All heavy atoms as TSV, in Angstrom:
chain	resi	resn	atom	element	x	y	z
A	1	MET	N	N	2.344	-2.685	-2.427
A	1	MET	CA	C	1.099	-2.519	-1.753
A	1	MET	C	C	0.320	-1.457	-2.514
A	1	MET	O	O	0.890	-0.462	-2.940
A	1	MET	CB	C	1.360	-2.095	-0.306
A	1	MET	CG	C	0.129	-1.663	0.416
A	1	MET	SD	S	0.404	-1.289	2.146
A	1	MET	CE	C	0.540	-2.939	2.764
A	2	VAL	N	N	-0.964	-1.644	-2.639
A	2	VAL	CA	C	-1.845	-0.638	-3.257
A	2	VAL	C	C	-2.632	0.043	-2.168
A	2	VAL	O	O	-3.196	-0.610	-1.303
A	2	VAL	CB	C	-2.779	-1.295	-4.297
A	2	VAL	CG1	C	-3.765	-0.287	-4.833
A	2	VAL	CG2	C	-1.979	-1.946	-5.418
A	3	GLY	N	N	-2.649	1.407	-2.263
A	3	GLY	CA	C	-3.266	2.189	-1.185
A	3	GLY	C	C	-2.286	2.216	-0.052
A	3	GLY	O	O	-1.254	1.558	-0.122
A	4	PRO	N	N	-2.382	2.935	0.921
A	4	PRO	CA	C	-3.333	3.970	1.280
A	4	PRO	C	C	-3.319	5.132	0.274
A	4	PRO	O	O	-2.431	5.239	-0.547
A	4	PRO	CB	C	-2.905	4.426	2.653
A	4	PRO	CG	C	-1.651	3.758	2.975
A	4	PRO	CD	C	-1.344	2.770	1.897
A	5	ASP	N	N	-4.319	5.974	0.400
A	5	ASP	CA	C	-4.542	7.008	-0.613
A	5	ASP	C	C	-3.645	8.226	-0.492
A	5	ASP	O	O	-3.415	8.915	-1.477
A	5	ASP	CB	C	-6.007	7.463	-0.573
A	5	ASP	CG	C	-6.931	6.359	-1.074
A	5	ASP	OD1	O	-6.526	5.602	-1.970
A	5	ASP	OD2	O	-8.043	6.265	-0.547
A	6	THR	N	N	-3.142	8.549	0.700
A	6	THR	CA	C	-2.346	9.745	0.866
A	6	THR	C	C	-1.007	9.449	1.496
A	6	THR	O	O	-0.832	8.401	2.144
A	6	THR	CB	C	-3.082	10.778	1.757
A	6	THR	OG1	O	-3.144	10.254	3.087
A	6	THR	CG2	C	-4.484	11.079	1.239
A	7	VAL	N	N	-0.083	10.351	1.363
A	7	VAL	CA	C	1.237	10.208	1.993
A	7	VAL	C	C	1.082	10.167	3.501
A	7	VAL	O	O	1.763	9.388	4.181
A	7	VAL	CB	C	2.191	11.339	1.552
A	7	VAL	CG1	C	3.479	11.311	2.331
A	7	VAL	CG2	C	2.468	11.248	0.054
A	8	ALA	N	N	0.167	10.949	4.053
A	8	ALA	CA	C	-0.049	10.938	5.511
A	8	ALA	C	C	-0.516	9.545	5.957
A	8	ALA	O	O	-0.036	9.043	6.961
A	8	ALA	CB	C	-1.071	11.992	5.902
A	9	GLU	N	N	-1.446	8.942	5.216
A	9	GLU	CA	C	-1.895	7.591	5.556
A	9	GLU	C	C	-0.765	6.585	5.344
A	9	GLU	O	O	-0.627	5.637	6.112
A	9	GLU	CB	C	-3.092	7.194	4.696
A	9	GLU	CG	C	-4.347	7.963	5.030
A	9	GLU	CD	C	-5.480	7.672	4.064
A	9	GLU	OE1	O	-5.294	6.867	3.119
A	9	GLU	OE2	O	-6.547	8.269	4.220
A	10	GLY	N	N	0.037	6.783	4.319
A	10	GLY	CA	C	1.169	5.903	4.059
A	10	GLY	C	C	2.186	5.924	5.177
A	10	GLY	O	O	2.882	4.946	5.422
A	11	ALA	N	N	2.295	7.031	5.869
A	11	ALA	CA	C	3.244	7.135	6.983
A	11	ALA	C	C	2.941	6.092	8.044
A	11	ALA	O	O	3.844	5.611	8.733
A	11	ALA	CB	C	3.213	8.531	7.584
A	12	GLY	N	N	1.707	5.694	8.177
A	12	GLY	CA	C	1.333	4.653	9.143
A	12	GLY	C	C	1.953	3.297	8.818
A	12	GLY	O	O	2.075	2.452	9.703
A	13	LEU	N	N	2.363	3.099	7.572
A	13	LEU	CA	C	2.994	1.838	7.194
A	13	LEU	C	C	4.392	1.720	7.780
A	13	LEU	O	O	4.939	0.613	7.849
A	13	LEU	CB	C	3.068	1.733	5.660
A	13	LEU	CG	C	1.729	1.666	4.939
A	13	LEU	CD1	C	1.950	1.771	3.435
A	13	LEU	CD2	C	0.989	0.418	5.294
A	14	ARG	N	N	4.948	2.801	8.222
A	14	ARG	CA	C	6.318	2.778	8.759
A	14	ARG	C	C	6.414	1.977	10.059
A	14	ARG	O	O	7.510	1.636	10.473
A	14	ARG	CB	C	6.851	4.181	8.914
A	14	ARG	CG	C	7.183	4.796	7.575
A	14	ARG	CD	C	8.022	6.055	7.682
A	14	ARG	NE	N	8.332	6.522	6.371
A	14	ARG	CZ	C	7.536	7.320	5.650
A	14	ARG	NH1	N	6.394	7.745	6.148
A	14	ARG	NH2	N	7.890	7.703	4.440
A	15	ARG	N	N	5.302	1.690	10.673
A	15	ARG	CA	C	5.399	0.847	11.863
A	15	ARG	C	C	5.687	-0.612	11.460
A	15	ARG	O	O	6.109	-1.418	12.249
A	15	ARG	CB	C	4.166	0.949	12.725
A	15	ARG	CG	C	2.969	0.252	12.240
A	15	ARG	CD	C	1.835	0.430	13.226
A	15	ARG	NE	N	0.979	-0.754	13.166
A	15	ARG	CZ	C	-0.222	-0.817	13.595
A	15	ARG	NH1	N	-0.768	0.211	14.159
A	15	ARG	NH2	N	-0.915	-1.918	13.490
A	16	PHE	N	N	5.458	-0.937	10.160
A	16	PHE	CA	C	5.700	-2.289	9.671
A	16	PHE	C	C	6.957	-2.406	8.807
A	16	PHE	O	O	7.538	-3.475	8.718
A	16	PHE	CB	C	4.504	-2.758	8.846
A	16	PHE	CG	C	3.199	-2.657	9.579
A	16	PHE	CD1	C	2.264	-1.693	9.237
A	16	PHE	CD2	C	2.898	-3.509	10.625
A	16	PHE	CE1	C	1.059	-1.600	9.885
A	16	PHE	CE2	C	1.702	-3.417	11.295
A	16	PHE	CZ	C	0.776	-2.464	10.953
A	17	TRP	N	N	7.357	-1.280	8.165
A	17	TRP	CA	C	8.534	-1.262	7.301
A	17	TRP	C	C	9.343	-0.002	7.581
A	17	TRP	O	O	8.789	1.034	7.908
A	17	TRP	CB	C	8.141	-1.271	5.819
A	17	TRP	CG	C	7.555	-2.563	5.368
A	17	TRP	CD1	C	8.223	-3.689	5.004
A	17	TRP	CD2	C	6.165	-2.882	5.244
A	17	TRP	NE1	N	7.339	-4.669	4.649
A	17	TRP	CE2	C	6.057	-4.209	4.794
A	17	TRP	CE3	C	4.993	-2.153	5.456
A	17	TRP	CZ2	C	4.841	-4.824	4.551
A	17	TRP	CZ3	C	3.779	-2.785	5.235
A	17	TRP	CH2	C	3.710	-4.088	4.785
A	18	SER	N	N	10.654	-0.094	7.379
A	18	SER	CA	C	11.497	1.068	7.659
A	18	SER	C	C	11.555	2.045	6.500
A	18	SER	O	O	11.861	3.220	6.686
A	18	SER	CB	C	12.917	0.608	8.009
A	18	SER	OG	O	13.485	-0.118	6.941
A	19	ASP	N	N	11.258	1.589	5.273
A	19	ASP	CA	C	11.291	2.466	4.095
A	19	ASP	C	C	9.989	2.298	3.315
A	19	ASP	O	O	9.704	1.207	2.819
A	19	ASP	CB	C	12.490	2.072	3.222
A	19	ASP	CG	C	12.631	2.951	1.995
A	19	ASP	OD1	O	12.096	4.081	1.990
A	19	ASP	OD2	O	13.282	2.514	1.034
A	20	VAL	N	N	9.201	3.349	3.247
A	20	VAL	CA	C	7.892	3.314	2.599
A	20	VAL	C	C	7.792	4.512	1.682
A	20	VAL	O	O	8.000	5.653	2.115
A	20	VAL	CB	C	6.767	3.376	3.650
A	20	VAL	CG1	C	5.407	3.425	3.000
A	20	VAL	CG2	C	6.855	2.220	4.631
A	21	ARG	N	N	7.465	4.255	0.396
A	21	ARG	CA	C	7.340	5.390	-0.523
A	21	ARG	C	C	6.374	5.076	-1.658
A	21	ARG	O	O	6.342	3.961	-2.157
A	21	ARG	CB	C	8.702	5.792	-1.079
A	21	ARG	CG	C	9.369	4.727	-1.889
A	21	ARG	CD	C	10.781	5.099	-2.280
A	21	ARG	NE	N	11.623	5.016	-1.107
A	21	ARG	CZ	C	12.782	5.627	-1.008
A	21	ARG	NH1	N	13.263	6.304	-1.993
A	21	ARG	NH2	N	13.491	5.507	0.097
A	22	PRO	N	N	5.573	6.084	-2.056
A	22	PRO	CA	C	4.720	5.900	-3.228
A	22	PRO	C	C	5.566	5.988	-4.492
A	22	PRO	O	O	6.430	6.844	-4.609
A	22	PRO	CB	C	3.730	7.071	-3.124
A	22	PRO	CG	C	4.472	8.113	-2.355
A	22	PRO	CD	C	5.422	7.387	-1.453
A	23	VAL	N	N	5.313	5.078	-5.432
A	23	VAL	CA	C	6.149	5.039	-6.639
A	23	VAL	C	C	5.349	5.177	-7.932
A	23	VAL	O	O	5.930	5.445	-8.974
A	23	VAL	CB	C	6.999	3.753	-6.703
A	23	VAL	CG1	C	8.012	3.726	-5.575
A	23	VAL	CG2	C	6.117	2.519	-6.677
A	24	ALA	N	N	4.047	4.984	-7.874
A	24	ALA	CA	C	3.228	5.058	-9.091
A	24	ALA	C	C	1.759	5.138	-8.687
A	24	ALA	O	O	1.415	5.056	-7.517
A	24	ALA	CB	C	3.465	3.831	-9.966
A	25	ARG	N	N	0.918	5.281	-9.709
A	25	ARG	CA	C	-0.531	5.207	-9.513
A	25	ARG	C	C	-1.073	4.198	-10.527
A	25	ARG	O	O	-0.586	4.126	-11.652
A	25	ARG	CB	C	-1.211	6.553	-9.723
A	25	ARG	CG	C	-0.881	7.502	-8.602
A	25	ARG	CD	C	-1.911	8.621	-8.532
A	25	ARG	NE	N	-1.670	9.429	-7.351
A	25	ARG	CZ	C	-2.286	9.269	-6.181
A	25	ARG	NH1	N	-3.202	8.338	-6.040
A	25	ARG	NH2	N	-2.010	10.040	-5.162
A	26	ILE	N	N	-2.078	3.446	-10.122
A	26	ILE	CA	C	-2.679	2.467	-11.015
A	26	ILE	C	C	-3.452	3.185	-12.104
A	26	ILE	O	O	-4.228	4.096	-11.829
A	26	ILE	CB	C	-3.601	1.514	-10.236
A	26	ILE	CG1	C	-2.765	0.640	-9.296
A	26	ILE	CG2	C	-4.448	0.665	-11.188
A	26	ILE	CD1	C	-3.550	-0.324	-8.487
A	27	ASP	N	N	-3.213	2.770	-13.334
A	27	ASP	CA	C	-3.963	3.292	-14.488
A	27	ASP	C	C	-4.255	2.106	-15.390
A	27	ASP	O	O	-3.354	1.512	-15.963
A	27	ASP	CB	C	-3.130	4.338	-15.220
A	27	ASP	CG	C	-3.869	4.918	-16.411
A	27	ASP	OD1	O	-5.015	4.517	-16.678
A	27	ASP	OD2	O	-3.299	5.774	-17.073
A	28	ASN	N	N	-5.523	1.757	-15.494
A	28	ASN	CA	C	-5.905	0.618	-16.314
A	28	ASN	C	C	-5.857	0.911	-17.814
A	28	ASN	O	O	-6.093	0.033	-18.630
A	28	ASN	CB	C	-7.268	0.051	-15.916
A	28	ASN	CG	C	-8.372	1.081	-16.001
A	28	ASN	OD1	O	-8.379	1.933	-16.873
A	28	ASN	ND2	N	-9.296	1.017	-15.063
A	29	ALA	N	N	-5.556	2.148	-18.181
A	29	ALA	CA	C	-5.336	2.564	-19.575
A	29	ALA	C	C	-6.563	2.457	-20.478
A	29	ALA	O	O	-6.428	2.607	-21.687
A	29	ALA	CB	C	-4.147	1.823	-20.181
A	30	VAL	N	N	-7.726	2.198	-19.900
A	30	VAL	CA	C	-8.942	2.162	-20.714
A	30	VAL	C	C	-10.011	3.096	-20.164
A	30	VAL	O	O	-11.140	3.112	-20.631
A	30	VAL	CB	C	-9.521	0.718	-20.835
A	30	VAL	CG1	C	-8.588	-0.168	-21.604
A	30	VAL	CG2	C	-9.851	0.139	-19.482
A	31	GLY	N	N	-9.655	3.875	-19.155
A	31	GLY	CA	C	-10.586	4.838	-18.590
A	31	GLY	C	C	-11.694	4.230	-17.746
A	31	GLY	O	O	-12.681	4.882	-17.456
A	32	LEU	N	N	-11.538	2.965	-17.383
A	32	LEU	CA	C	-12.529	2.300	-16.557
A	32	LEU	C	C	-12.380	2.772	-15.120
A	32	LEU	O	O	-11.343	2.594	-14.502
A	32	LEU	CB	C	-12.336	0.779	-16.632
A	32	LEU	CG	C	-13.293	-0.041	-15.787
A	32	LEU	CD1	C	-14.727	0.117	-16.280
A	32	LEU	CD2	C	-12.879	-1.506	-15.813
A	33	ASP	N	N	-13.409	3.393	-14.606
A	33	ASP	CA	C	-13.358	3.899	-13.231
A	33	ASP	C	C	-13.780	2.780	-12.278
A	33	ASP	O	O	-14.932	2.339	-12.282
A	33	ASP	CB	C	-14.289	5.101	-13.079
A	33	ASP	CG	C	-14.123	5.789	-11.736
A	33	ASP	OD1	O	-13.075	5.612	-11.104
A	33	ASP	OD2	O	-15.071	6.495	-11.338
A	34	ASN	N	N	-12.838	2.278	-11.509
A	34	ASN	CA	C	-13.136	1.242	-10.525
A	34	ASN	C	C	-12.418	1.596	-9.224
A	34	ASN	O	O	-11.802	2.652	-9.123
A	34	ASN	CB	C	-12.736	-0.142	-11.042
A	34	ASN	CG	C	-11.282	-0.248	-11.388
A	34	ASN	OD1	O	-10.427	0.497	-10.908
A	34	ASN	ND2	N	-10.944	-1.163	-12.285
A	35	GLN	N	N	-12.492	0.723	-8.241
A	35	GLN	CA	C	-11.925	1.026	-6.927
A	35	GLN	C	C	-10.420	1.206	-6.966
A	35	GLN	O	O	-9.852	1.914	-6.122
A	35	GLN	CB	C	-12.267	-0.080	-5.926
A	35	GLN	CG	C	-13.725	-0.095	-5.544
A	35	GLN	CD	C	-14.031	-1.202	-4.553
A	35	GLN	OE1	O	-13.443	-2.275	-4.607
A	35	GLN	NE2	N	-14.940	-0.947	-3.637
A	36	GLU	N	N	-9.738	0.568	-7.872
A	36	GLU	CA	C	-8.281	0.622	-7.913
A	36	GLU	C	C	-7.741	1.784	-8.774
A	36	GLU	O	O	-6.630	2.212	-8.578
A	36	GLU	CB	C	-7.694	-0.694	-8.422
A	36	GLU	CG	C	-7.875	-1.852	-7.462
A	36	GLU	CD	C	-9.263	-2.461	-7.517
A	36	GLU	OE1	O	-9.942	-2.315	-8.559
A	36	GLU	OE2	O	-9.679	-3.079	-6.534
A	37	GLN	N	N	-8.516	2.243	-9.720
A	37	GLN	CA	C	-8.057	3.279	-10.656
A	37	GLN	C	C	-7.557	4.511	-9.878
A	37	GLN	O	O	-8.274	5.060	-9.043
A	37	GLN	CB	C	-9.173	3.657	-11.602
A	37	GLN	CG	C	-8.809	4.718	-12.606
A	37	GLN	CD	C	-7.820	4.246	-13.654
A	37	GLN	OE1	O	-7.448	3.096	-13.720
A	37	GLN	NE2	N	-7.384	5.156	-14.486
A	38	GLY	N	N	-6.342	4.906	-10.142
A	38	GLY	CA	C	-5.762	6.089	-9.530
A	38	GLY	C	C	-5.164	5.866	-8.151
A	38	GLY	O	O	-4.561	6.776	-7.588
A	39	LYS	N	N	-5.283	4.670	-7.596
A	39	LYS	CA	C	-4.730	4.402	-6.273
A	39	LYS	C	C	-3.207	4.377	-6.340
A	39	LYS	O	O	-2.617	3.937	-7.321
A	39	LYS	CB	C	-5.172	3.027	-5.740
A	39	LYS	CG	C	-6.639	2.942	-5.430
A	39	LYS	CD	C	-6.883	3.425	-4.037
A	39	LYS	CE	C	-8.339	3.191	-3.680
A	39	LYS	NZ	N	-8.647	3.687	-2.388
A	40	PRO	N	N	-2.557	4.877	-5.293
A	40	PRO	CA	C	-1.090	4.823	-5.283
A	40	PRO	C	C	-0.585	3.395	-5.039
A	40	PRO	O	O	-1.221	2.608	-4.363
A	40	PRO	CB	C	-0.706	5.725	-4.115
A	40	PRO	CG	C	-1.931	6.042	-3.373
A	40	PRO	CD	C	-3.102	5.594	-4.160
A	41	VAL	N	N	0.587	3.131	-5.625
A	41	VAL	CA	C	1.302	1.874	-5.410
A	41	VAL	C	C	2.515	2.234	-4.547
A	41	VAL	O	O	3.274	3.140	-4.870
A	41	VAL	CB	C	1.760	1.264	-6.752
A	41	VAL	CG1	C	2.590	0.003	-6.516
A	41	VAL	CG2	C	0.569	0.984	-7.651
A	42	TRP	N	N	2.652	1.524	-3.449
A	42	TRP	CA	C	3.728	1.786	-2.478
A	42	TRP	C	C	4.766	0.678	-2.518
A	42	TRP	O	O	4.424	-0.507	-2.596
A	42	TRP	CB	C	3.139	1.847	-1.076
A	42	TRP	CG	C	2.165	2.953	-0.881
A	42	TRP	CD1	C	0.841	2.956	-1.285
A	42	TRP	CD2	C	2.397	4.210	-0.283
A	42	TRP	NE1	N	0.253	4.153	-0.948
A	42	TRP	CE2	C	1.192	4.935	-0.327
A	42	TRP	CE3	C	3.505	4.800	0.303
A	42	TRP	CZ2	C	1.064	6.220	0.170
A	42	TRP	CZ3	C	3.375	6.066	0.812
A	42	TRP	CH2	C	2.174	6.777	0.747
A	43	VAL	N	N	6.031	1.054	-2.432
A	43	VAL	CA	C	7.101	0.081	-2.242
A	43	VAL	C	C	7.476	0.170	-0.759
A	43	VAL	O	O	7.727	1.253	-0.229
A	43	VAL	CB	C	8.333	0.400	-3.120
A	43	VAL	CG1	C	9.518	-0.455	-2.716
A	43	VAL	CG2	C	7.988	0.194	-4.589
A	44	CYS	N	N	7.469	-0.996	-0.117
A	44	CYS	CA	C	7.767	-1.076	1.298
A	44	CYS	C	C	8.953	-2.004	1.481
A	44	CYS	O	O	8.939	-3.152	1.068
A	44	CYS	CB	C	6.548	-1.637	2.067
A	44	CYS	SG	S	5.051	-0.677	1.833
A	45	ARG	N	N	10.011	-1.481	2.119
A	45	ARG	CA	C	11.240	-2.250	2.358
A	45	ARG	C	C	11.603	-2.192	3.822
A	45	ARG	O	O	11.167	-1.309	4.542
A	45	ARG	CB	C	12.374	-1.665	1.534
A	45	ARG	CG	C	12.177	-1.779	0.050
A	45	ARG	CD	C	13.412	-1.293	-0.698
A	45	ARG	NE	N	13.221	-1.457	-2.112
A	45	ARG	CZ	C	13.191	-0.471	-2.977
A	45	ARG	NH1	N	13.306	0.777	-2.572
A	45	ARG	NH2	N	13.027	-0.712	-4.270
A	46	GLY	N	N	12.433	-3.114	4.229
A	46	GLY	CA	C	12.892	-3.125	5.621
A	46	GLY	C	C	11.826	-3.626	6.556
A	46	GLY	O	O	11.496	-2.976	7.559
A	47	GLN	N	N	11.285	-4.773	6.234
A	47	GLN	CA	C	10.214	-5.373	7.045
A	47	GLN	C	C	10.635	-5.516	8.498
A	47	GLN	O	O	11.712	-6.011	8.787
A	47	GLN	CB	C	9.880	-6.743	6.434
A	47	GLN	CG	C	8.641	-7.347	6.937
A	47	GLN	CD	C	8.279	-8.571	6.105
A	47	GLN	OE1	O	8.285	-8.519	4.895
A	47	GLN	NE2	N	7.999	-9.653	6.789
A	48	ARG	N	N	9.801	-5.049	9.389
A	48	ARG	CA	C	10.141	-5.014	10.809
A	48	ARG	C	C	9.761	-6.279	11.583
A	48	ARG	O	O	10.167	-6.439	12.733
A	48	ARG	CB	C	9.495	-3.812	11.457
A	48	ARG	CG	C	9.988	-2.488	10.887
A	48	ARG	CD	C	9.369	-1.333	11.637
A	48	ARG	NE	N	9.631	-0.051	11.035
A	48	ARG	CZ	C	10.696	0.713	11.272
A	48	ARG	NH1	N	11.625	0.298	12.087
A	48	ARG	NH2	N	10.824	1.873	10.671
A	49	ALA	N	N	8.967	-7.147	10.980
A	49	ALA	CA	C	8.548	-8.395	11.632
A	49	ALA	C	C	8.302	-9.458	10.589
A	49	ALA	O	O	8.188	-9.156	9.400
A	49	ALA	CB	C	7.286	-8.151	12.460
A	50	ALA	N	N	8.182	-10.681	11.033
A	50	ALA	CA	C	7.899	-11.798	10.111
A	50	ALA	C	C	6.490	-11.657	9.552
A	50	ALA	O	O	5.598	-11.099	10.200
A	50	ALA	CB	C	8.035	-13.118	10.839
A	51	TRP	N	N	6.256	-12.214	8.354
A	51	TRP	CA	C	4.934	-12.144	7.749
A	51	TRP	C	C	3.870	-12.797	8.632
A	51	TRP	O	O	2.714	-12.379	8.628
A	51	TRP	CB	C	4.925	-12.787	6.367
A	51	TRP	CG	C	5.294	-11.818	5.295
A	51	TRP	CD1	C	6.414	-11.852	4.522
A	51	TRP	CD2	C	4.571	-10.662	4.896
A	51	TRP	NE1	N	6.428	-10.770	3.675
A	51	TRP	CE2	C	5.288	-10.026	3.874
A	51	TRP	CE3	C	3.359	-10.087	5.309
A	51	TRP	CZ2	C	4.866	-8.870	3.244
A	51	TRP	CZ3	C	2.932	-8.928	4.683
A	51	TRP	CH2	C	3.685	-8.328	3.669
A	52	THR	N	N	4.256	-13.807	9.371
A	52	THR	CA	C	3.276	-14.459	10.246
A	52	THR	C	C	2.722	-13.499	11.300
A	52	THR	O	O	1.592	-13.647	11.723
A	52	THR	CB	C	3.864	-15.694	10.936
A	52	THR	OG1	O	5.082	-15.322	11.608
A	52	THR	CG2	C	4.152	-16.813	9.940
A	53	ARG	N	N	3.495	-12.491	11.652
A	53	ARG	CA	C	3.029	-11.451	12.579
A	53	ARG	C	C	2.344	-10.319	11.852
A	53	ARG	O	O	1.406	-9.703	12.369
A	53	ARG	CB	C	4.189	-10.930	13.409
A	53	ARG	CG	C	4.708	-11.965	14.411
A	53	ARG	CD	C	5.695	-11.403	15.386
A	53	ARG	NE	N	5.082	-10.348	16.181
A	53	ARG	CZ	C	5.762	-9.315	16.690
A	53	ARG	NH1	N	7.054	-9.208	16.470
A	53	ARG	NH2	N	5.152	-8.414	17.402
A	54	LEU	N	N	2.821	-9.986	10.640
A	54	LEU	CA	C	2.258	-8.857	9.911
A	54	LEU	C	C	0.923	-9.179	9.228
A	54	LEU	O	O	0.039	-8.332	9.185
A	54	LEU	CB	C	3.246	-8.368	8.860
A	54	LEU	CG	C	4.536	-7.740	9.352
A	54	LEU	CD1	C	5.411	-7.335	8.179
A	54	LEU	CD2	C	4.242	-6.536	10.224
A	55	TRP	N	N	0.801	-10.380	8.682
A	55	TRP	CA	C	-0.353	-10.688	7.861
A	55	TRP	C	C	-1.693	-10.435	8.562
A	55	TRP	O	O	-2.611	-9.871	7.951
A	55	TRP	CB	C	-0.275	-12.112	7.327
A	55	TRP	CG	C	-1.405	-12.414	6.377
A	55	TRP	CD1	C	-2.391	-13.332	6.568
A	55	TRP	CD2	C	-1.654	-11.798	5.127
A	55	TRP	NE1	N	-3.249	-13.304	5.490
A	55	TRP	CE2	C	-2.822	-12.367	4.589
A	55	TRP	CE3	C	-1.030	-10.787	4.406
A	55	TRP	CZ2	C	-3.364	-11.981	3.382
A	55	TRP	CZ3	C	-1.570	-10.405	3.187
A	55	TRP	CH2	C	-2.711	-11.003	2.685
A	56	PRO	N	N	-1.869	-10.824	9.816
A	56	PRO	CA	C	-3.165	-10.539	10.462
A	56	PRO	C	C	-3.516	-9.053	10.465
A	56	PRO	O	O	-4.694	-8.693	10.501
A	56	PRO	CB	C	-2.974	-11.064	11.887
A	56	PRO	CG	C	-1.943	-12.132	11.751
A	56	PRO	CD	C	-0.991	-11.601	10.686
A	57	GLU	N	N	-2.540	-8.185	10.421
A	57	GLU	CA	C	-2.786	-6.733	10.391
A	57	GLU	C	C	-3.316	-6.275	9.024
A	57	GLU	O	O	-3.975	-5.238	8.933
A	57	GLU	CB	C	-1.494	-5.962	10.690
A	57	GLU	CG	C	-0.932	-6.202	12.056
A	57	GLU	CD	C	-1.655	-5.405	13.143
A	57	GLU	OE1	O	-2.338	-4.416	12.812
A	57	GLU	OE2	O	-1.524	-5.790	14.295
A	58	PHE	N	N	-3.019	-7.026	7.968
A	58	PHE	CA	C	-3.323	-6.589	6.620
A	58	PHE	C	C	-4.447	-7.341	5.953
A	58	PHE	O	O	-5.096	-6.801	5.060
A	58	PHE	CB	C	-2.076	-6.690	5.725
A	58	PHE	CG	C	-1.009	-5.756	6.136
A	58	PHE	CD1	C	0.144	-6.225	6.737
A	58	PHE	CD2	C	-1.161	-4.389	5.954
A	58	PHE	CE1	C	1.126	-5.349	7.140
A	58	PHE	CE2	C	-0.171	-3.514	6.354
A	58	PHE	CZ	C	0.973	-3.996	6.959
A	59	LYS	N	N	-4.682	-8.589	6.310
A	59	LYS	CA	C	-5.700	-9.344	5.589
A	59	LYS	C	C	-7.101	-8.836	5.946
A	59	LYS	O	O	-7.458	-8.713	7.097
A	59	LYS	CB	C	-5.556	-10.857	5.836
A	59	LYS	CG	C	-5.914	-11.277	7.243
A	59	LYS	CD	C	-5.818	-12.783	7.367
A	59	LYS	CE	C	-6.321	-13.188	8.732
A	59	LYS	NZ	N	-6.322	-14.597	8.903
A	60	ARG	N	N	-7.821	-8.533	4.920
A	60	ARG	CA	C	-9.218	-8.133	5.078
A	60	ARG	C	C	-9.833	-8.065	3.694
A	60	ARG	O	O	-9.168	-7.811	2.707
A	60	ARG	CB	C	-9.359	-6.808	5.798
A	60	ARG	CG	C	-8.773	-5.636	5.049
A	60	ARG	CD	C	-8.981	-4.367	5.822
A	60	ARG	NE	N	-8.236	-3.259	5.239
A	60	ARG	CZ	C	-7.052	-2.869	5.605
A	60	ARG	NH1	N	-6.439	-3.468	6.610
A	60	ARG	NH2	N	-6.441	-1.872	5.008
A	61	LEU	N	N	-11.099	-8.281	3.652
A	61	LEU	CA	C	-11.826	-8.152	2.390
A	61	LEU	C	C	-12.511	-6.801	2.382
A	61	LEU	O	O	-13.111	-6.392	3.360
A	61	LEU	CB	C	-12.873	-9.259	2.276
A	61	LEU	CG	C	-12.322	-10.689	2.267
A	61	LEU	CD1	C	-13.478	-11.662	2.279
A	61	LEU	CD2	C	-11.449	-10.900	1.050
A	62	SER	N	N	-12.351	-6.086	1.313
A	62	SER	CA	C	-13.017	-4.782	1.244
A	62	SER	C	C	-13.465	-4.511	-0.174
A	62	SER	O	O	-13.131	-5.124	-1.087
A	62	SER	CB	C	-12.109	-3.665	1.722
A	62	SER	OG	O	-10.930	-3.613	0.985
């Protein structure tokens, strides 16, 4: 998952997964400043519900 931006915001993901941790930051390696540049990449394990229940919570266009 890309984003949320802070560890405090990432803590909110624990209602959906039992293990949530930031592991990297996006770097496009060309210095292009866009919405994703510098965003944290999160690994989420231990899914607490089926995707059919989780997906409506996550799908959105932004």
